[in-house]
mmCIF file as gemmi writes it, N, C-alpha and C atoms, coordinates in Angstrom:
data_model
loop_
_atom_site.group_PDB
_atom_site.id
_atom_site.type_symbol
_atom_site.label_atom_id
_atom_site.label_alt_id
_atom_site.label_comp_id
_atom_site.label_asym_id
_atom_site.label_entity_id
_atom_site.label_seq_id
_atom_site.pdbx_PDB_ins_code
_atom_site.Cartn_x
_atom_site.Cartn_y
_atom_site.Cartn_z
_atom_site.occupancy
_atom_site.B_iso_or_equiv
_atom_site.pdbx_formal_charge
_atom_site.auth_seq_id
_atom_site.auth_asym_id
_atom_site.pdbx_PDB_model_num
ATOM 1 N N . MET Axp A 1 ? -32.854 10.631 24.748 1 0 ? 1 A 1
ATOM 2 C CA . MET Axp A 1 ? -31.928 10.608 23.637 1 0 ? 1 A 1
ATOM 3 C C . MET Axp A 1 ? -30.704 11.436 23.98 1 0 ? 1 A 1
ATOM 4 N N . SER Axp A 2 ? -29.602 10.846 23.797 1 0 ? 2 A 1
ATOM 5 C CA . SER Axp A 2 ? -28.368 11.569 24.078 1 0 ? 2 A 1
ATOM 6 C C . SER Axp A 2 ? -27.777 12.087 22.773 1 0 ? 2 A 1
ATOM 7 N N . SER Axp A 3 ? -27.267 13.285 22.844 1 0 ? 3 A 1
ATOM 8 C CA . SER Axp A 3 ? -26.627 13.836 21.648 1 0 ? 3 A 1
ATOM 9 C C . SER Axp A 3 ? -25.203 13.29 21.554 1 0 ? 3 A 1
ATOM 10 N N . ARG Axp A 4 ? -24.861 12.841 20.384 1 0 ? 4 A 1
ATOM 11 C CA . ARG Axp A 4 ? -23.531 12.253 20.172 1 0 ? 4 A 1
ATOM 12 C C . ARG Axp A 4 ? -22.647 13.272 19.481 1 0 ? 4 A 1
ATOM 13 N N . LYS Axp A 5 ? -21.625 13.661 20.163 1 0 ? 5 A 1
ATOM 14 C CA . LYS Axp A 5 ? -20.722 14.655 19.633 1 0 ? 5 A 1
ATOM 15 C C . LYS Axp A 5 ? -19.768 14.057 18.606 1 0 ? 5 A 1
ATOM 16 N N . SER Axp A 6 ? -19.549 12.732 18.658 1 0 ? 6 A 1
ATOM 17 C CA . SER Axp A 6 ? -18.596 12.099 17.759 1 0 ? 6 A 1
ATOM 18 C C . SER Axp A 6 ? -19.082 12.114 16.311 1 0 ? 6 A 1
ATOM 19 N N . ASP Axp A 7 ? -20.423 12.164 16.095 1 0 ? 7 A 1
ATOM 20 C CA . ASP Axp A 7 ? -20.94 12.198 14.735 1 0 ? 7 A 1
ATOM 21 C C . ASP Axp A 7 ? -20.542 13.477 14.009 1 0 ? 7 A 1
ATOM 22 N N . SER Axp A 8 ? -20.533 14.583 14.719 1 0 ? 8 A 1
ATOM 23 C CA . SER Axp A 8 ? -20.208 15.854 14.074 1 0 ? 8 A 1
ATOM 24 C C . SER Axp A 8 ? -18.709 15.993 13.817 1 0 ? 8 A 1
ATOM 25 N N . SER Axp A 9 ? -17.886 15.201 14.503 1 0 ? 9 A 1
ATOM 26 C CA . SER Axp A 9 ? -16.447 15.321 14.307 1 0 ? 9 A 1
ATOM 27 C C . SER Axp A 9 ? -15.895 14.252 13.362 1 0 ? 9 A 1
ATOM 28 N N . PHE Axp A 10 ? -16.763 13.512 12.707 1 0 ? 10 A 1
ATOM 29 C CA . PHE Axp A 10 ? -16.321 12.48 11.776 1 0 ? 10 A 1
ATOM 30 C C . PHE Axp A 10 ? -15.757 13.125 10.515 1 0 ? 10 A 1
ATOM 31 N N . ASP Axp A 11 ? -14.543 12.725 10.147 1 0 ? 11 A 1
ATOM 32 C CA . ASP Axp A 11 ? -13.881 13.264 8.963 1 0 ? 11 A 1
ATOM 33 C C . ASP Axp A 11 ? -13.798 12.16 7.909 1 0 ? 11 A 1
ATOM 34 N N . SER Axp A 12 ? -14.655 12.249 6.914 1 0 ? 12 A 1
ATOM 35 C CA . SER Axp A 12 ? -14.736 11.178 5.918 1 0 ? 12 A 1
ATOM 36 C C . SER Axp A 12 ? -13.487 11.103 5.049 1 0 ? 12 A 1
ATOM 37 N N . ARG Axp A 13 ? -12.827 12.219 4.792 1 0 ? 13 A 1
ATOM 38 C CA . ARG Axp A 13 ? -11.602 12.194 3.978 1 0 ? 13 A 1
ATOM 39 C C . ARG Axp A 13 ? -10.478 11.474 4.709 1 0 ? 13 A 1
ATOM 40 N N . ARG Axp A 14 ? -10.356 11.749 5.996 1 0 ? 14 A 1
ATOM 41 C CA . ARG Axp A 14 ? -9.327 11.076 6.786 1 0 ? 14 A 1
ATOM 42 C C . ARG Axp A 14 ? -9.602 9.581 6.88 1 0 ? 14 A 1
ATOM 43 N N . TYR Axp A 15 ? -10.864 9.245 7.061 1 0 ? 15 A 1
ATOM 44 C CA . TYR Axp A 15 ? -11.264 7.841 7.137 1 0 ? 15 A 1
ATOM 45 C C . TYR Axp A 15 ? -10.991 7.133 5.81 1 0 ? 15 A 1
ATOM 46 N N . ARG Axp A 16 ? -11.317 7.785 4.703 1 0 ? 16 A 1
ATOM 47 C CA . ARG Axp A 16 ? -11.061 7.202 3.388 1 0 ? 16 A 1
ATOM 48 C C . ARG Axp A 16 ? -9.565 6.99 3.163 1 0 ? 16 A 1
ATOM 49 N N . GLY Axp A 17 ? -8.747 7.946 3.567 1 0 ? 17 A 1
ATOM 50 C CA . GLY Axp A 17 ? -7.298 7.8 3.443 1 0 ? 17 A 1
ATOM 51 C C . GLY Axp A 17 ? -6.775 6.638 4.271 1 0 ? 17 A 1
ATOM 52 N N . GLN Axp A 18 ? -7.32 6.479 5.466 1 0 ? 18 A 1
ATOM 53 C CA . GLN Axp A 18 ? -6.912 5.376 6.332 1 0 ? 18 A 1
ATOM 54 C C . GLN Axp A 18 ? -7.29 4.033 5.714 1 0 ? 18 A 1
ATOM 55 N N . ILE Axp A 19 ? -8.499 3.934 5.187 1 0 ? 19 A 1
ATOM 56 C CA . ILE Axp A 19 ? -8.96 2.696 4.557 1 0 ? 19 A 1
ATOM 57 C C . ILE Axp A 19 ? -8.116 2.386 3.322 1 0 ? 19 A 1
ATOM 58 N N . GLU Axp A 20 ? -7.804 3.406 2.514 1 0 ? 20 A 1
ATOM 59 C CA . GLU Axp A 20 ? -6.982 3.182 1.325 1 0 ? 20 A 1
ATOM 60 C C . GLU Axp A 20 ? -5.603 2.654 1.697 1 0 ? 20 A 1
ATOM 61 N N . ARG Axp A 21 ? -4.989 3.229 2.728 1 0 ? 21 A 1
ATOM 62 C CA . ARG Axp A 21 ? -3.672 2.748 3.177 1 0 ? 21 A 1
ATOM 63 C C . ARG Axp A 21 ? -3.745 1.298 3.635 1 0 ? 21 A 1
ATOM 64 N N . GLU Axp A 22 ? -4.78 0.967 4.384 1 0 ? 22 A 1
ATOM 65 C CA . GLU Axp A 22 ? -4.925 -0.406 4.871 1 0 ? 22 A 1
ATOM 66 C C . GLU Axp A 22 ? -5.149 -1.39 3.729 1 0 ? 22 A 1
ATOM 67 N N . LEU Axp A 23 ? -5.937 -1 2.731 1 0 ? 23 A 1
ATOM 68 C CA . LEU Axp A 23 ? -6.182 -1.873 1.585 1 0 ? 23 A 1
ATOM 69 C C . LEU Axp A 23 ? -4.92 -2.073 0.746 1 0 ? 23 A 1
ATOM 70 N N . ILE Axp A 24 ? -4.157 -1.017 0.544 1 0 ? 24 A 1
ATOM 71 C CA . ILE Axp A 24 ? -2.914 -1.132 -0.215 1 0 ? 24 A 1
ATOM 72 C C . ILE Axp A 24 ? -1.93 -2.025 0.528 1 0 ? 24 A 1
ATOM 73 N N . LEU Axp A 25 ? -1.785 -1.814 1.82 1 0 ? 25 A 1
ATOM 74 C CA . LEU Axp A 25 ? -0.882 -2.645 2.613 1 0 ? 25 A 1
ATOM 75 C C . LEU Axp A 25 ? -1.332 -4.105 2.612 1 0 ? 25 A 1
ATOM 76 N N . GLY Axp A 26 ? -2.628 -4.338 2.732 1 0 ? 26 A 1
ATOM 77 C CA . GLY Axp A 26 ? -3.159 -5.703 2.697 1 0 ? 26 A 1
ATOM 78 C C . GLY Axp A 26 ? -2.926 -6.366 1.354 1 0 ? 26 A 1
ATOM 79 N N . GLY Axp A 27 ? -3.112 -5.625 0.268 1 0 ? 27 A 1
ATOM 80 C CA . GLY Axp A 27 ? -2.863 -6.176 -1.067 1 0 ? 27 A 1
ATOM 81 C C . GLY Axp A 27 ? -1.411 -6.549 -1.273 1 0 ? 27 A 1
ATOM 82 N N . ILE Axp A 28 ? -0.515 -5.701 -0.797 1 0 ? 28 A 1
ATOM 83 C CA . ILE Axp A 28 ? 0.91 -5.995 -0.911 1 0 ? 28 A 1
ATOM 84 C C . ILE Axp A 28 ? 1.263 -7.216 -0.076 1 0 ? 28 A 1
ATOM 85 N N . LEU Axp A 29 ? 0.724 -7.277 1.12 1 0 ? 29 A 1
ATOM 86 C CA . LEU Axp A 29 ? 1.011 -8.416 1.999 1 0 ? 29 A 1
ATOM 87 C C . LEU Axp A 29 ? 0.494 -9.72 1.414 1 0 ? 29 A 1
ATOM 88 N N . ILE Axp A 30 ? -0.714 -9.713 0.882 1 0 ? 30 A 1
ATOM 89 C CA . ILE Axp A 30 ? -1.27 -10.918 0.263 1 0 ? 30 A 1
ATOM 90 C C . ILE Axp A 30 ? -0.444 -11.325 -0.952 1 0 ? 30 A 1
ATOM 91 N N . THR Axp A 31 ? -0.037 -10.344 -1.758 1 0 ? 31 A 1
ATOM 92 C CA . THR Axp A 31 ? 0.797 -10.652 -2.921 1 0 ? 31 A 1
ATOM 93 C C . THR Axp A 31 ? 2.102 -11.299 -2.502 1 0 ? 31 A 1
ATOM 94 N N . LEU Axp A 32 ? 2.731 -10.757 -1.483 1 0 ? 32 A 1
ATOM 95 C CA . LEU Axp A 32 ? 4.003 -11.316 -1.034 1 0 ? 32 A 1
ATOM 96 C C . LEU Axp A 32 ? 3.837 -12.716 -0.451 1 0 ? 32 A 1
ATOM 97 N N . VAL Axp A 33 ? 2.836 -12.905 0.378 1 0 ? 33 A 1
ATOM 98 C CA . VAL Axp A 33 ? 2.659 -14.198 1.041 1 0 ? 33 A 1
ATOM 99 C C . VAL Axp A 33 ? 2.183 -15.263 0.058 1 0 ? 33 A 1
ATOM 100 N N . VAL Axp A 34 ? 1.1 -14.975 -0.656 1 0 ? 34 A 1
ATOM 101 C CA . VAL Axp A 34 ? 0.544 -15.972 -1.57 1 0 ? 34 A 1
ATOM 102 C C . VAL Axp A 34 ? 1.452 -16.148 -2.788 1 0 ? 34 A 1
ATOM 103 N N . GLY Axp A 35 ? 1.83 -15.037 -3.397 1 0 ? 35 A 1
ATOM 104 C CA . GLY Axp A 35 ? 2.695 -15.116 -4.57 1 0 ? 35 A 1
ATOM 105 C C . GLY Axp A 35 ? 4.051 -15.718 -4.244 1 0 ? 35 A 1
ATOM 106 N N . GLY Axp A 36 ? 4.647 -15.251 -3.166 1 0 ? 36 A 1
ATOM 107 C CA . GLY Axp A 36 ? 5.941 -15.793 -2.755 1 0 ? 36 A 1
ATOM 108 C C . GLY Axp A 36 ? 5.854 -17.258 -2.38 1 0 ? 36 A 1
ATOM 109 N N . GLY Axp A 37 ? 4.781 -17.631 -1.714 1 0 ? 37 A 1
ATOM 110 C CA . GLY Axp A 37 ? 4.596 -19.034 -1.339 1 0 ? 37 A 1
ATOM 111 C C . GLY Axp A 37 ? 4.443 -19.931 -2.552 1 0 ? 37 A 1
ATOM 112 N N . LEU Axp A 38 ? 3.667 -19.501 -3.529 1 0 ? 38 A 1
ATOM 113 C CA . LEU Axp A 38 ? 3.506 -20.295 -4.744 1 0 ? 38 A 1
ATOM 114 C C . LEU Axp A 38 ? 4.801 -20.382 -5.543 1 0 ? 38 A 1
ATOM 115 N N . ILE Axp A 39 ? 5.532 -19.302 -5.609 1 0 ? 39 A 1
ATOM 116 C CA . ILE Axp A 39 ? 6.817 -19.322 -6.313 1 0 ? 39 A 1
ATOM 117 C C . ILE Axp A 39 ? 7.78 -20.263 -5.603 1 0 ? 39 A 1
ATOM 118 N N . ALA Axp A 40 ? 7.833 -20.196 -4.282 1 0 ? 40 A 1
ATOM 119 C CA . ALA Axp A 40 ? 8.704 -21.101 -3.533 1 0 ? 40 A 1
ATOM 120 C C . ALA Axp A 40 ? 8.278 -22.552 -3.715 1 0 ? 40 A 1
ATOM 121 N N . LEU Axp A 41 ? 6.992 -22.793 -3.802 1 0 ? 41 A 1
ATOM 122 C CA . LEU Axp A 41 ? 6.482 -24.149 -3.987 1 0 ? 41 A 1
ATOM 123 C C . LEU Axp A 41 ? 6.864 -24.705 -5.356 1 0 ? 41 A 1
ATOM 124 N N . PHE Axp A 42 ? 6.708 -23.912 -6.404 1 0 ? 42 A 1
ATOM 125 C CA . PHE Axp A 42 ? 6.952 -24.4 -7.755 1 0 ? 42 A 1
ATOM 126 C C . PHE Axp A 42 ? 8.42 -24.351 -8.167 1 0 ? 42 A 1
ATOM 127 N N . TRP Axp A 43 ? 9.146 -23.287 -7.791 1 0 ? 43 A 1
ATOM 128 C CA . TRP Axp A 43 ? 10.513 -23.107 -8.265 1 0 ? 43 A 1
ATOM 129 C C . TRP Axp A 43 ? 11.578 -23.178 -7.182 1 0 ? 43 A 1
ATOM 130 N N . GLY Axp A 44 ? 11.192 -23.358 -5.962 1 0 ? 44 A 1
ATOM 131 C CA . GLY Axp A 44 ? 12.172 -23.517 -4.896 1 0 ? 44 A 1
ATOM 132 C C . GLY Axp A 44 ? 12.574 -22.201 -4.262 1 0 ? 44 A 1
ATOM 133 N N . ILE Axp A 45 ? 13.509 -22.325 -3.341 1 0 ? 45 A 1
ATOM 134 C CA . ILE Axp A 45 ? 13.916 -21.165 -2.547 1 0 ? 45 A 1
ATOM 135 C C . ILE Axp A 45 ? 14.688 -20.137 -3.371 1 0 ? 45 A 1
ATOM 136 N N . GLY Axp A 46 ? 15.416 -20.594 -4.382 1 0 ? 46 A 1
ATOM 137 C CA . GLY Axp A 46 ? 16.133 -19.658 -5.257 1 0 ? 46 A 1
ATOM 138 C C . GLY Axp A 46 ? 15.171 -18.777 -6.034 1 0 ? 46 A 1
ATOM 139 N N . GLY Axp A 47 ? 14.119 -19.381 -6.532 1 0 ? 47 A 1
ATOM 140 C CA . GLY Axp A 47 ? 13.093 -18.615 -7.235 1 0 ? 47 A 1
ATOM 141 C C . GLY Axp A 47 ? 12.38 -17.643 -6.31 1 0 ? 47 A 1
ATOM 142 N N . PHE Axp A 48 ? 12.197 -18.062 -5.066 1 0 ? 48 A 1
ATOM 143 C CA . PHE Axp A 48 ? 11.549 -17.187 -4.086 1 0 ? 48 A 1
ATOM 144 C C . PHE Axp A 48 ? 12.372 -15.926 -3.855 1 0 ? 48 A 1
ATOM 145 N N . PHE Axp A 49 ? 13.681 -16.084 -3.687 1 0 ? 49 A 1
ATOM 146 C CA . PHE Axp A 49 ? 14.52 -14.907 -3.444 1 0 ? 49 A 1
ATOM 147 C C . PHE Axp A 49 ? 14.599 -14.01 -4.676 1 0 ? 49 A 1
ATOM 148 N N . THR Axp A 50 ? 14.585 -14.606 -5.854 1 0 ? 50 A 1
ATOM 149 C CA . THR Axp A 50 ? 14.551 -13.807 -7.076 1 0 ? 50 A 1
ATOM 150 C C . THR Axp A 50 ? 13.242 -13.028 -7.155 1 0 ? 50 A 1
ATOM 151 N N . ALA Axp A 51 ? 12.138 -13.67 -6.829 1 0 ? 51 A 1
ATOM 152 C CA . ALA Axp A 51 ? 10.838 -12.995 -6.835 1 0 ? 51 A 1
ATOM 153 C C . ALA Axp A 51 ? 10.796 -11.893 -5.779 1 0 ? 51 A 1
ATOM 154 N N . LEU Axp A 52 ? 11.429 -12.133 -4.642 1 0 ? 52 A 1
ATOM 155 C CA . LEU Axp A 52 ? 11.468 -11.119 -3.588 1 0 ? 52 A 1
ATOM 156 C C . LEU Axp A 52 ? 12.202 -9.868 -4.068 1 0 ? 52 A 1
ATOM 157 N N . VAL Axp A 53 ? 13.275 -10.073 -4.824 1 0 ? 53 A 1
ATOM 158 C CA . VAL Axp A 53 ? 14.005 -8.937 -5.396 1 0 ? 53 A 1
ATOM 159 C C . VAL Axp A 53 ? 13.11 -8.189 -6.388 1 0 ? 53 A 1
ATOM 160 N N . CYS Axp A 54 ? 12.362 -8.923 -7.202 1 0 ? 54 A 1
ATOM 161 C CA . CYS Axp A 54 ? 11.451 -8.291 -8.172 1 0 ? 54 A 1
ATOM 162 C C . CYS Axp A 54 ? 10.326 -7.536 -7.458 1 0 ? 54 A 1
ATOM 163 N N . PHE Axp A 55 ? 9.748 -8.144 -6.42 1 0 ? 55 A 1
ATOM 164 C CA . PHE Axp A 55 ? 8.702 -7.468 -5.649 1 0 ? 55 A 1
ATOM 165 C C . PHE Axp A 55 ? 9.237 -6.175 -5.029 1 0 ? 55 A 1
ATOM 166 N N . THR Axp A 56 ? 10.42 -6.247 -4.461 1 0 ? 56 A 1
ATOM 167 C CA . THR Axp A 56 ? 11.025 -5.073 -3.832 1 0 ? 56 A 1
ATOM 168 C C . THR Axp A 56 ? 11.295 -3.982 -4.861 1 0 ? 56 A 1
ATOM 169 N N . SER Axp A 57 ? 11.799 -4.376 -6.028 1 0 ? 57 A 1
ATOM 170 C CA . SER Axp A 57 ? 12.058 -3.395 -7.088 1 0 ? 57 A 1
ATOM 171 C C . SER Axp A 57 ? 10.773 -2.718 -7.53 1 0 ? 57 A 1
ATOM 172 N N . ALA Axp A 58 ? 9.72 -3.484 -7.693 1 0 ? 58 A 1
ATOM 173 C CA . ALA Axp A 58 ? 8.438 -2.919 -8.108 1 0 ? 58 A 1
ATOM 174 C C . ALA Axp A 58 ? 7.902 -1.954 -7.05 1 0 ? 58 A 1
ATOM 175 N N . LEU Axp A 59 ? 8.027 -2.313 -5.78 1 0 ? 59 A 1
ATOM 176 C CA . LEU Axp A 59 ? 7.563 -1.43 -4.709 1 0 ? 59 A 1
ATOM 177 C C . LEU Axp A 59 ? 8.379 -0.145 -4.655 1 0 ? 59 A 1
ATOM 178 N N . LEU Axp A 60 ? 9.683 -0.251 -4.865 1 0 ? 60 A 1
ATOM 179 C CA . LEU Axp A 60 ? 10.523 0.951 -4.876 1 0 ? 60 A 1
ATOM 180 C C . LEU Axp A 60 ? 10.163 1.861 -6.04 1 0 ? 60 A 1
ATOM 181 N N . LEU Axp A 61 ? 9.931 1.279 -7.198 1 0 ? 61 A 1
ATOM 182 C CA . LEU Axp A 61 ? 9.543 2.075 -8.361 1 0 ? 61 A 1
ATOM 183 C C . LEU Axp A 61 ? 8.2 2.761 -8.115 1 0 ? 61 A 1
ATOM 184 N N . ALA Axp A 62 ? 7.247 2.04 -7.554 1 0 ? 62 A 1
ATOM 185 C CA . ALA Axp A 62 ? 5.948 2.634 -7.231 1 0 ? 62 A 1
ATOM 186 C C . ALA Axp A 62 ? 6.113 3.75 -6.206 1 0 ? 62 A 1
ATOM 187 N N . GLY Axp A 63 ? 7.005 3.565 -5.238 1 0 ? 63 A 1
ATOM 188 C CA . GLY Axp A 63 ? 7.264 4.603 -4.243 1 0 ? 63 A 1
ATOM 189 C C . GLY Axp A 63 ? 7.881 5.847 -4.849 1 0 ? 63 A 1
ATOM 190 N N . VAL Axp A 64 ? 8.763 5.677 -5.805 1 0 ? 64 A 1
ATOM 191 C CA . VAL Axp A 64 ? 9.377 6.825 -6.478 1 0 ? 64 A 1
ATOM 192 C C . VAL Axp A 64 ? 8.329 7.587 -7.285 1 0 ? 64 A 1
ATOM 193 N N . VAL Axp A 65 ? 7.488 6.868 -8.009 1 0 ? 65 A 1
ATOM 194 C CA . VAL Axp A 65 ? 6.427 7.515 -8.791 1 0 ? 65 A 1
ATOM 195 C C . VAL Axp A 65 ? 5.478 8.257 -7.855 1 0 ? 65 A 1
ATOM 196 N N . TRP Axp A 66 ? 5.084 7.617 -6.738 1 0 ? 66 A 1
ATOM 197 C CA . TRP Axp A 66 ? 4.206 8.278 -5.774 1 0 ? 66 A 1
ATOM 198 C C . TRP Axp A 66 ? 4.874 9.54 -5.22 1 0 ? 66 A 1
ATOM 199 N N . GLY Axp A 67 ? 6.165 9.451 -4.9 1 0 ? 67 A 1
ATOM 200 C CA . GLY Axp A 67 ? 6.875 10.596 -4.36 1 0 ? 67 A 1
ATOM 201 C C . GLY Axp A 67 ? 6.943 11.756 -5.334 1 0 ? 67 A 1
ATOM 202 N N . VAL Axp A 68 ? 7.202 11.472 -6.599 1 0 ? 68 A 1
ATOM 203 C CA . VAL Axp A 68 ? 7.253 12.525 -7.611 1 0 ? 68 A 1
ATOM 204 C C . VAL Axp A 68 ? 5.882 13.177 -7.76 1 0 ? 68 A 1
ATOM 205 N N . LEU Axp A 69 ? 4.835 12.361 -7.806 1 0 ? 69 A 1
ATOM 206 C CA . LEU Axp A 69 ? 3.491 12.925 -7.92 1 0 ? 69 A 1
ATOM 207 C C . LEU Axp A 69 ? 3.118 13.753 -6.691 1 0 ? 69 A 1
ATOM 208 N N . LYS Axp A 70 ? 3.553 13.315 -5.517 1 0 ? 70 A 1
ATOM 209 C CA . LYS Axp A 70 ? 3.281 14.073 -4.296 1 0 ? 70 A 1
ATOM 210 C C . LYS Axp A 70 ? 4.008 15.417 -4.319 1 0 ? 70 A 1
ATOM 211 N N . LEU Axp A 71 ? 5.245 15.428 -4.811 1 0 ? 71 A 1
ATOM 212 C CA . LEU Axp A 71 ? 5.983 16.687 -4.929 1 0 ? 71 A 1
ATOM 213 C C . LEU Axp A 71 ? 5.308 17.637 -5.915 1 0 ? 71 A 1
ATOM 214 N N . ILE Axp A 72 ? 4.829 17.096 -7.023 1 0 ? 72 A 1
ATOM 215 C CA . ILE Axp A 72 ? 4.124 17.93 -8 1 0 ? 72 A 1
ATOM 216 C C . ILE Axp A 72 ? 2.85 18.503 -7.38 1 0 ? 72 A 1
ATOM 217 N N . GLU Axp A 73 ? 2.14 17.678 -6.607 1 0 ? 73 A 1
ATOM 218 C CA . GLU Axp A 73 ? 0.925 18.148 -5.944 1 0 ? 73 A 1
ATOM 219 C C . GLU Axp A 73 ? 1.233 19.264 -4.949 1 0 ? 73 A 1
ATOM 220 N N . MET Axp A 74 ? 2.288 19.087 -4.172 1 0 ? 74 A 1
ATOM 221 C CA . MET Axp A 74 ? 2.654 20.115 -3.183 1 0 ? 74 A 1
ATOM 222 C C . MET Axp A 74 ? 3.103 21.392 -3.875 1 0 ? 74 A 1
ATOM 223 N N . ALA Axp A 75 ? 3.814 21.282 -4.984 1 0 ? 75 A 1
ATOM 224 C CA . ALA Axp A 75 ? 4.278 22.472 -5.701 1 0 ? 75 A 1
ATOM 225 C C . ALA Axp A 75 ? 3.115 23.218 -6.352 1 0 ? 75 A 1
ATOM 226 N N . SER Axp A 76 ? 2.1 22.488 -6.782 1 0 ? 76 A 1
ATOM 227 C CA . SER Axp A 76 ? 0.969 23.132 -7.456 1 0 ? 76 A 1
ATOM 228 C C . SER Axp A 76 ? 0.043 23.858 -6.47 1 0 ? 76 A 1
ATOM 229 N N . ARG Axp A 77 ? 0.101 23.499 -5.207 1 0 ? 77 A 1
ATOM 230 C CA . ARG Axp A 77 ? -0.737 24.166 -4.199 1 0 ? 77 A 1
ATOM 231 C C . ARG Axp A 77 ? -0.258 25.582 -3.905 1 0 ? 77 A 1
ATOM 232 N N . ASP Axp A 78 ? 1.025 25.805 -4.002 1 0 ? 78 A 1
ATOM 233 C CA . ASP Axp A 78 ? 1.584 27.124 -3.643 1 0 ? 78 A 1
ATOM 234 C C . ASP Axp A 78 ? 1.463 28.14 -4.732 1 0 ? 78 A 1
């Protein structure tokens, strides 16, 4: 039996953060591809570009909210 050193160095918090980032990115990508494709199919290319602007606005707003919460978290640690 060989002792595995990698088991003791496993960081579950880091792994969970990595998985969460991948899931969020995958969800956004699926929304853009499937949602954008359906919008382009039903309403044409003009509707697609309008939806792209809405998707981008929503992502920017979510990024601003995340940034504010991250700043509050960093300020509360000190």
